[in-house]
N, C-alpha and C positions, 0 to 999 in steps of 0.2 A: 614356910612353903612345904608340901609334901614331895616325899622322893617318888621321882618317875618310876614307875614299874611297867614293864612291857606286857602288853596282851599276849604274848606266846607264852611268857614265862608264868604268869597268871593261870593260863589255859592247861600247862603242862600240872601246874600243881593239884589244880581242880581234877583234873584226870586221876591221878595219882591217889589224891584223898577219898575220891568217892568209890573207886576201886577198892581201897583200903577198907571199906565200909559194907562191901560185898555188893557193890551196885555198877552200874554202867554208866560213863558220860559220853554219850555218842554225839558225834560230830554231825550234823547236818547242814545239807548244802541242796539247794533245789534252782534248777532254772525256771520254774513255773512260780513258786512260792519265795519271793525274792522278801527280805526283810526278818524271816524269822532268825530268833537268837541262835547263837554259834554251837550250843550245846543242849542236848536233851539229857538229864540225869534222872535216872531212874534207879530206885532204892529198894530194899526189902519192905515189904508190908504194903506196897502200890504208892509209896512216894514219888513223886515225878516233879521236877522243876525245870522251866526252861532258861538258862543262863547266858545272857550277854556280855560277853568279854570286851573289855576297851583298856587300850594304856592309859594311865593315870593322866586325869584331866578331859580325855576325849569322851564327847556325848555321842548317843545314838543319833543314826540319822532321821529324817524325818519319816522315810519309808519305815525304818526300824520301829520308830514309836509305834506308828501305825501299826503295824504287825503284832508288836507286844500289846497294844490297847485289846486288839481284839482277841487275843489269848486269853488276856484277863477277863474280859466280858464272857467268854465261855466258861470262865472257872477255873483256868490252869493258874499255877504258879511261875510267877516271871521273875526276874532278879538281875540288875544290870551290876557288874563288879569291875572297878576299874582301880582296886588297890587291895592289899593283904588284908586290912581290917574289915572291908567287906566279905572277902572270902573267909575269914575267920567267923564272923557273924554266921554266914550261911552255915558253915561246918557244924558249929554249935547248936545251931537251931535243927540242924538234921541229927544231931547226934541225941540231943534232947528227946526230939521225936522218936527214935528209934529205941532210945532206952524205955519209953514208956509202954512198949509191946510186949507182951508176955512171951517167953521163950517157947519156940516152936509152937506158936499161934498163928492160926488162920485169921486173925483180926486184920482187917484193913485199915490203913490209917486216913484217917479224914480229918485234913487240915483247912484251916480258914485260908483263901488264897489271897495274894495281895501283891502288885505292881510295887517294885521298889526301883524308880527310877530317878539317876541324875540329871 
């Protein structure tokens, strides 16, 4: 059985790790657009990803699933994270993508977008 990890703990680490990579992990709340993922992570080179954080074993609501599906259909990257392994996977993906950018480049990142949802 997986060790339970809280959404709050995962979110705090996500924010620290994104900022350490020169990015911003913006908290998103809107009374008019419910279901949008918790964080919009913006990184150098134009890399952006929506991140929905959950406590271990928790699933997105139907409203969240609908909002994430719409974002993916528009070409945005969306990931649901409910454990450290998933967070590590995202950070490794980000590190590998940023490493491919030439130093001081104006090149923008063009990544294939996909939804990872549990």
